[in-house]
Each structure stands twice: as C-alpha cells, then as structure tokens.
ZAGU-721882 format. One line per 4 residues: number of its first residue (from 0); their letters; for each residue y, z, x of N, C-alpha, C. Coordinates in steps of 0.001 Angstrom, whole numbers, plus 500000, padded with zeros to 6 digits. Layout:
BEGIN
NUM	A	Y,Z,X,Y,Z,X,Y,Z,X | ...
# end
This chain:
BEGIN
0	GNRL	497918,505387,497452,498692,505113,498687,500370,505044,498333 | 501142,504778,499288,502555,504725,499124,503107,503299,499410 | 503514,502630,498265,504096,501329,498635,505527,501361,499219 | 506157,502513,498948,507546,502699,499422,507500,502777,500972
4	RGGP	506424,503324,501522,506199,503577,502961,505538,502513,503661 | 505947,502175,504877,505112,501183,505714,505635,499818,505422 | 504930,498888,506193,505258,497410,505969,504408,496834,504993 | 504313,495498,504885,503537,494665,504049,502166,495039,503993
8	QMIQ	501640,495245,505123,500208,495638,505287,499899,496939,504535 | 500682,497943,504722,500543,499219,503920,500615,499043,502473 | 501432,498150,501960,501511,497745,500613,500115,497232,500119 | 499556,496378,500889,498205,495851,500445,497208,496979,500367
12	LSLD	497256,497896,501308,496309,499023,501234,496565,499855,500097 | 497854,500156,499809,498278,500942,498659,497655,500436,497339 | 497893,499111,497208,497336,498440,495969,495852,498572,495916 | 495226,498370,497056,493754,498433,496982,493252,499840,496659
16	SKR	494112,500873,497133,493652,502138,496796,493678,502518,495281 | 494818,502090,494630,494925,502142,493224,493830,501565,492358 | 493293,500359,493058,492283,499729,492310,491165,500655,491871
# end
C-alpha cells in the first residue's frame, strides 16, 4: 500500500498490507 496517499485509514491498510 501507499502510506503517503490517502488519510489515516489508508495508512492502516498500507501497514496491514506490508504485514
């Protein structure tokens, strides 16, 4: 995912994706 794009929710998804 892309942490730089989107809001806080997007960041959560990005981190989960990297898991």
